[in-house]
C-alpha positions in Angstrom: -58.1 -48.8 37.5 -57.5 -51.2 40.2 -55.2 -51.5 42.8 -56.2 -54.2 45.0 -53.5 -56.7 46.0 -53.2 -59.0 48.9 -52.2 -57.0 51.6 -49.6 -59.5 53.7 -46.4 -60.7 52.4 -44.6 -61.5 55.7 -44.8 -65.5 55.2 -42.2 -64.8 52.2 -40.0 -62.9 54.7 -39.7 -65.6 57.6 -36.4 -66.4 56.6 -34.8 -67.2 60.1 -34.3 -65.4 63.3 -30.5 -64.8 63.8 -29.1 -61.2 63.0 -27.6 -62.1 59.9 -31.1 -63.7 58.5 -32.3 -60.2 59.2 -29.8 -57.9 57.6 -30.5 -60.1 54.4 -34.1 -59.7 54.9 -33.5 -55.6 55.2 -32.2 -55.3 51.9 -35.5 -56.5 50.0 -38.5 -57.6 52.0 -41.4 -55.1 52.5 -44.7 -56.3 53.3 -48.1 -54.6 52.2 -49.4 -54.0 48.8 -46.9 -52.4 46.0 -48.2 -48.9 44.6 -49.3 -49.2 41.0 -51.1 -46.1 39.2 -54.1 -46.7 37.8 -54.9 -47.4 34.2 -56.4 -44.3 32.4 -60.2 -44.8 31.5 -60.5 -47.1 28.0 -62.0 -43.9 26.1 -61.4 -42.5 22.7 -62.9 -39.2 23.4 -64.4 -37.2 25.4 -67.8 -36.6 23.9 -69.9 -39.4 22.6 -69.3 -38.0 19.0 -65.5 -37.9 19.2 -63.9 -34.6 18.5 -65.8 -31.7 17.8 -66.1 -30.1 14.0 -64.5 -26.5 13.9 -66.9 -24.1 15.3 -69.3 -21.6 13.0 -68.1 -18.0 12.6 -69.3 -14.8 12.9 -68.5 -11.5 11.2 -67.6 -9.7 14.5 -64.2 -9.4 16.4 -63.8 -12.8 18.3 -65.8 -14.8 15.7 -63.6 -16.6 14.1 -64.1 -20.3 13.7 -62.1 -22.6 15.7 -60.6 -26.1 15.1 -60.3 -28.7 17.7 -56.8 -30.3 17.4 -57.0 -33.8 19.1 -53.7 -35.1 20.3 -51.9 -31.4 20.1 -49.8 -30.6 22.9 -50.5 -27.4 25.3 -47.9 -24.7 25.6 -46.8 -24.1 29.3 -47.6 -20.2 28.8 -51.1 -21.2 27.3 -52.2 -17.5 28.1 -50.0 -16.0 25.4 -52.5 -17.5 22.8 -54.8 -14.3 23.2 -51.7 -12.2 22.3 -52.3 -9.4 25.0 -49.3 -8.3 26.5 -51.2 -6.8 29.5 -52.3 -10.6 30.2 -48.8 -11.8 30.0 -47.9 -9.0 32.6 -51.0 -9.6 34.9 -50.4 -13.5 34.9 -46.5 -12.7 35.6 -47.3 -10.2 38.7 -49.8 -12.3 40.0 -47.1 -15.6 40.0 -44.4 -13.1 41.4 -46.9 -11.9 44.1 -49.5 -13.9 45.0 -49.1 -15.6 48.6 -50.7 -18.8 47.9 -47.8 -19.2 45.5 -45.2 -18.7 48.0 -47.4 -21.0 50.9 -47.4 -23.7 47.8 -43.8 -23.7 47.5 -43.1 -23.9 51.1 -45.6 -26.5 51.6 -43.5 -28.5 49.1 -40.4 -28.3 50.6 -42.0 -28.9 53.9 -43.2 -32.4 52.5 -39.7 -32.8 51.3 -38.0 -32.1 54.4 -40.1 -34.5 56.0 -39.6 -37.1 53.9 -35.6 -36.7 54.3 -35.9 -36.8 57.7 -37.6 -40.3 57.8 -35.1 -41.4 55.8 -32.3 -41.0 58.7 -34.3 -43.6 60.6 -32.7 -46.2 57.9 -29.1 -45.7 59.4 -27.6 -46.4 62.7 -28.4 -43.8 65.5 -24.9 -42.9 66.9 -24.8 -40.4 70.4 -21.9 -39.5 72.2 -21.6 -38.5 76.1 -18.8 -37.2 78.2 -19.0 -36.5 81.8 -17.0 -35.0 84.6 -18.1 -35.8 88.0 -16.6 -35.2 91.6 -18.3 -37.1 94.5 -18.0 -38.8 97.9 -19.3 -42.7 98.1 -20.7 -44.1 101.0 -18.8 -47.3 102.4 -22.0 -48.8 103.8 -22.6 -51.2 100.5 -19.4 -52.9 101.3 -20.0 -53.7 104.8 -17.8 -50.6 106.4 -18.4 -47.5 108.1 -17.7 -44.1 106.5 -17.4 -42.4 103.3 -14.7 -42.5 100.7 -12.7 -39.2 100.5 -13.4 -36.7 97.6 -12.4 -38.2 94.4 -13.1 -37.2 90.6 -14.5 -39.7 88.0 -14.2 -38.9 84.1 -16.3 -40.9 81.8 -16.6 -40.8 78.0 -18.9 -43.1 76.1 -20.3 -43.8 72.3 -23.4 -45.2 71.9 -24.8 -46.8 68.7 -28.9 -48.2 68.4 -30.2 -49.6 65.1 -33.7 -50.7 64.4 -33.5 -53.0 61.7 -36.2 -52.4 58.7 -36.8 -56.6 58.6 -40.4 -55.8 57.3 -40.1 -52.6 55.3 -42.1 -50.6 57.6 -39.6 -47.6 57.7 -38.9 -48.0 53.9 -43.0 -48.0 53.5 -43.2 -45.0 55.7 -40.5 -43.0 53.7 -42.5 -44.1 50.5 -45.6 -42.8 52.0 -44.1 -39.3 53.1 -42.6 -39.1 49.2 -46.1 -39.8 47.9 -46.9 -36.9 50.1 -44.7 -34.6 48.6 -45.8 -35.6 45.4 -49.0 -34.5 46.4 -48.0 -31.0 47.4 -45.8 -30.8 44.3 -49.1 -31.3 42.4 -50.9 -28.8 44.8 -48.5 -26.5 43.8 -49.2 -27.2 40.0 -53.1 -27.0 40.9 -52.5 -23.7 42.6 -50.5 -22.0 39.6 -53.2 -23.4 37.2 -56.1 -22.0 39.1 -54.5 -18.5 39.7 -53.4 -18.0 36.2 -56.6 -19.2 34.9 -58.7 -16.7 37.3 -56.5 -14.1 36.3 -57.0 -14.2 32.3 -61.1 -14.8 33.1 -60.7 -11.8 35.4 -59.0 -9.6 33.0 -61.7 -11.1 30.3 -64.6 -10.1 32.4 -63.3 -7.0 33.4 -62.9 -5.8 29.6 -66.3 -7.3 29.0 -67.5 -5.3 31.5 -66.1 -2.2 30.1 -67.5 -3.0 26.4 -71.1 -3.3 27.8 -70.6 0.3 30.0 -69.3 1.8 26.8 -72.1 0.3 24.5 -74.8 1.3 27.2 -73.2 4.8 27.1 -73.5 4.8 23.4 -77.3 3.6 23.8 -77.8 6.5 26.2 -76.3 8.7 23.9 -78.7 7.7 21.0 -81.6 8.0 23.4 -80.9 11.1 24.7 -80.4 12.3 20.7 -84.1 11.0 20.2 -85.5 13.0 23.2 -84.1 16.1 21.9 -85.8 15.1 18.6 -89.2 14.1 20.2 -89.1 17.3 22.4 -88.7 19.5 19.6 -91.5 17.9 17.4 -93.7 18.2 20.7 -93.0 22.1 20.8 -93.9 22.1 17.0 -97.3 20.2 18.0 -96.3 17.4 15.8 -96.5 14.8 18.7 -98.1 14.3 22.0 -96.5 14.8 25.2 -97.1 11.6 26.2 -94.5 10.6 23.7 -92.1 12.7 25.4 -92.5 11.0 28.7 -92.3 7.7 27.2 -89.2 8.7 25.8 -87.7 10.4 29.2 -89.1 7.0 30.9 -87.0 4.7 28.3 -83.9 6.9 28.8 -84.2 6.8 32.4 -84.5 2.9 32.3 -81.6 2.5 30.1 -79.3 5.2 32.6 -80.6 2.6 35.5 -78.7 -0.3 33.9 -75.4 1.7 34.0 -74.4 2.0 37.9 -75.2 -2.0 38.3 -72.4 -2.1 35.4 -70.3 -0.1 37.1 -70.6 -1.5 40.5 -69.8 -5.2 38.7 -66.5 -3.4 37.3 -65.6 -2.2 40.5 -65.9 -4.9 42.2 -64.1 -7.1 39.5 -61.2 -4.5 39.6 -61.0 -5.7 43.4 -60.9 -9.4 42.6 -58.3 -8.7 39.6 -56.2 -6.8 42.1 -56.4 -9.7 44.4 -55.2 -12.2 42.1 -52.4 -9.9 41.2 -51.4 -9.8 45.1 -52.4 -6.3 45.6 -54.7 -4.2 47.6 -57.5 -2.5 46.0 -56.2 1.0 46.9 -53.1 -0.1 44.4 -55.1 -0.3 41.6 -53.5 1.5 38.6 -56.0 1.3 36.1 -54.2 -1.2 33.6 -56.9 -3.1 31.8 -57.4 -5.2 29.0 -59.8 -4.3 26.1 -61.8 -7.0 24.1 -60.8 -5.5 20.7 -57.2 -6.1 22.0 -57.7 -9.9 22.4 -56.9 -12.7 19.5 -59.2 -15.5 19.8 -57.0 -18.7 18.8 -58.3 -20.4 15.8 -56.6 -24.0 16.5 -57.4 -25.7 19.9 -55.2 -28.4 21.4 -57.2 -31.2 22.8 -55.3 -33.7 24.8 -56.2 -37.6 24.2 -58.2 -39.1 27.0 -55.1 -41.2 27.8 -52.8 -38.2 28.7 -55.3 -36.3 30.7 -54.5 -38.1 33.9 -51.1 -37.2 33.5 -51.6 -33.8 33.0 -54.6 -32.7 35.5 -52.7 -31.7 38.7 -55.7 -32.6 40.5 -55.6 -36.3 39.1 -52.2 -36.4 40.1 -52.6 -35.1 43.8 -55.7 -37.8 43.9 -53.2 -40.8 42.3 -50.5 -39.3 45.0 -52.9 -39.7 48.0 -53.6 -43.2 46.7 -50.1 -44.2 46.5 -49.5 -42.7 50.3 -52.6 -44.7 51.4 -51.3 -47.7 50.1 -47.8 -47.6 51.4 -49.6 -46.8 55.0 -51.1 -50.0 54.7 -47.7 -51.6 54.5 -46.6 -49.8 57.5 -49.7 -51.0 59.9 -49.0 -54.6 58.5 -45.0 -54.2 59.4 -45.9 -52.7 62.9 -47.7 -56.2 63.5 -44.7 -58.3 62.9 -41.7 -58.8 65.4 -39.2 -55.5 65.9 -35.7 -56.5 65.7 -33.4 -54.0 67.6 -29.6 -53.8 67.8 -27.4 -51.6 70.3 -24.0 -51.1 71.3 -21.4 -48.9 73.5 -18.0 -48.2 73.8 -17.0 -46.4 77.3 -13.9 -45.2 79.4 -13.8 -44.2 82.9 -11.2 -42.8 84.7 -10.3 -40.7 88.0 -8.1 -38.4 86.0 -8.4 -36.8 82.4 -4.6 -38.0 81.3 -5.7 -41.5 82.0 -9.1 -41.7 80.6 -7.6 -43.7 77.3 -5.2 -45.8 79.2 -5.6 -49.2 79.5 -8.0 -50.6 81.8 -10.5 -48.1 81.5 -12.5 -49.7 78.7 -15.8 -51.0 79.2 -18.1 -52.1 75.8 -21.4 -53.7 75.7 -23.3 -55.0 72.5 -27.2 -56.6 72.5 -29.7 -57.6 70.2 -33.6 -57.7 71.0 -36.6 -59.3 69.3 -39.9 -57.7 70.4 -43.3 -59.1 69.3 -47.0 -57.6 70.7 -48.6 -60.7 72.1 -51.8 -59.0 73.1 -53.0 -55.3 72.6 -56.7 -55.6 72.5 -56.7 -55.8 68.8 -55.2 -52.1 68.3 -52.5 -53.2 65.6 -55.1 -55.2 64.0 -57.7 -52.5 63.6 -54.8 -50.0 62.6 -54.2 -52.0 59.8 -57.6 -52.3 58.7 -58.3 -48.7 59.1 -55.1 -47.9 56.6 -57.4 -50.7 54.2 -60.2 -48.6 54.3 -58.3 -45.6 53.8 -57.0 -46.8 50.7 -59.9 -47.8 49.4 -61.6 -44.2 50.1 -58.7 -42.8 48.1 -59.2 -44.9 45.4 -63.1 -43.8 45.2 -61.8 -40.5 45.3 -59.1 -40.5 42.6 -61.9 -42.4 40.2 -64.1 -39.6 41.3 -61.7 -37.0 40.6 -61.2 -38.6 37.1 -64.7 -38.6 36.4 -65.0 -34.8 37.0 -61.8 -34.2 35.2 -63.3 -35.5 31.9 -66.9 -33.9 32.6 -64.9 -30.4 32.7 -63.1 -31.0 29.2 -66.7 -31.9 27.8 -68.1 -29.1 29.1 -65.5 -26.6 27.8 -65.8 -28.4 24.3 -69.4 -27.8 24.6 -69.1 -24.6 25.9 -66.9 -23.1 23.0 -69.3 -25.0 20.2 -72.1 -23.6 21.9 -70.5 -19.9 22.3 -69.8 -19.5 18.6 -73.5 -20.1 17.6 -74.9 -18.0 20.1 -72.1 -14.8 19.2 -73.5 -15.7 15.3 -77.1 -15.5 16.6 -76.5 -12.6 19.0 -75.0 -10.6 15.7 -78.1 -11.5 13.8 -80.4 -10.3 16.4 -78.4 -7.0 16.8 -78.1 -6.1 13.3 -82.1 -7.0 13.2 -82.7 -4.9 16.2 -80.9 -2.0 14.8 -82.8 -1.9 11.3 -85.9 -2.4 13.4 -85.1 1.3 15.4 -84.2 2.8 12.2 -87.5 1.3 10.6 -89.3 2.4 13.6 -88.4 5.9 14.1 -88.9 6.3 10.1 -92.2 5.1 10.5 -93.0 7.2 13.6 -92.0 10.2 11.8 -94.3 9.1 9.0 -97.3 8.6 11.4 -97.5 5.1 10.3 -96.9 3.8 13.9 -97.1 4.6 17.7 -94.5 5.9 20.0 -94.3 2.6 21.9 -93.5 0.9 19.0 -90.4 2.9 19.0 -89.8 2.3 22.4 -89.7 -1.7 22.1 -87.1 -1.4 19.2 -85.2 0.8 21.1 -85.0 -1.9 24.4 -84.5 -4.7 21.9 -81.3 -3.1 20.5 -80.3 -2.1 23.9 -80.6 -5.8 25.1 -79.0 -7.1 21.9 -75.9 -4.9 22.1 -75.1 -6.2 25.6 -75.8 -9.6 24.9 -73.5 -9.5 21.8 -70.6 -8.1 23.9 -71.4 -10.7 26.5 -71.2 -13.4 24.0 -67.9 -12.0 22.4 -66.4 -12.0 26.0 -68.0 -15.8 26.4 -65.9 -17.3 23.7 -62.6 -15.9 25.2 -63.4 -17.2 28.6 -64.6 -20.8 27.5 -61.5 -21.0 25.4 -59.2 -20.4 29.1 -61.4 -23.0 30.6 -60.7 -25.5 27.9 -56.8 -25.0 28.7 -57.8 -25.1 32.3 -59.4 -28.5 32.1 -56.7 -29.9 30.0 -54.1 -29.1 32.8 -52.6 -25.7 31.8 -49.3 -27.1 30.1 -47.5 -27.4 33.6 -45.4 -30.0 32.1 -43.8 -27.5 29.6 -42.9 -25.1 32.2 -40.8 -24.9 35.3 -43.0 -23.8 38.4 -40.7 -25.1 41.3 -38.4 -22.3 43.0 -35.5 -22.8 45.3 -38.0 -22.3 48.1 -39.4 -25.5 47.3 -36.1 -27.4 47.5 -34.9 -28.7 50.8 -32.2 -26.9 52.4 -28.7 -28.6 52.4 -26.3 -25.8 52.6 -27.9 -23.8 55.5 -26.3 -23.8 58.9 -27.4 -26.9 61.0 -29.4 -24.8 63.8 -30.5 -22.0 60.9 -33.8 -21.2 61.3 -34.4 -19.2 58.1 
């Protein structure tokens, strides 16, 4: 990833001092470094061992084995892999309503309009002027006394000025502004990627919390039934009152875990509504169930050389580097002689009808060459500051690439671990459930004390909630992989008319 070239090419441009030579230079000379996109990292994969093997499976919903397909392209609407109409509806609503999307579209249009505005500097600037004056002139300047009588004076003129872009400074500025527009384009894609990923993970987390609440309610119901059974045994004199109190305590402890889950769910709903562009009071209750989600079995994994073209943050960092590189050329050009051409054509008459008669014409043509001789080092240090900014942008680009590769590696490791975790949690839940059944049977037979039953019930409660979380993690980390790989934005159209420059609006129209 290199883009370090000599900064000045002014020597190749000094071919003459006449206007004709300057016009020739205008067509091709641009001082400063030319931008080249940094090369992709020379690696074959994201992990030391290359592409991971298929994950383990578990005999539960969301427990399917997932295979990683290296080099497979990502779908533009990647969230559809979960086959949930509700998630599809959530994402569509978020894209339609969230103000961050509208802000990103407007920011892109602003950058494009600014670049187009700067392109006007490449053309001659023409202005027209007309005036009508009634005046009395003093004759003292002619050595006479008195004043002239009142008279009218009519003027019409056209002026042209043209700053020759001899060294390409204006074109470098346009290049920098176009790079800024590219930066905003990638920021738009990053906004889409972040928003869609947040909506999907928020919907899955919402489903996970609902499943945890349902599981907790089922456990509460079971423990309530167990309490009823122990109370009856106490009434018959078969067990001690301490056993009843212990079961009441265990039931209360389980019930106490419910309000925090309900709090998390309420806050998660508020967050989901914010992603959808709604206010919390506009929550209509739509939600996703974990059982309604499909875990994709085949997961695309882009080759490393493609990731630098797919990640919006890398694209934005590259655009920033491009802008910084072009700005160096702007500052180099500012240190060189500046050529300005100007001309005017005017007519003046005492009456409007004679304004275009012979003898009323005045015209001028001029050319100027300006070179800063001494400025206390301002231009030099401006150029050096631009070089330093370019070096900073290059370092930030490399950091962005490193973090992007880390994100993909983290997602791959997470998916591997999620599958193993779910399998282990499922085994733990089954063992805990069997332990509850055995403990209760042994307690009724007098083989164990009641604390053994309580321990088994608590372990089962924890195992059920942990299994639900492990199921949700498989869906969430699958979404994280699609996000880490760039989200497939290149396979869909995210830019709208709100991001395009205005060409058909009225000249003074403000909306």
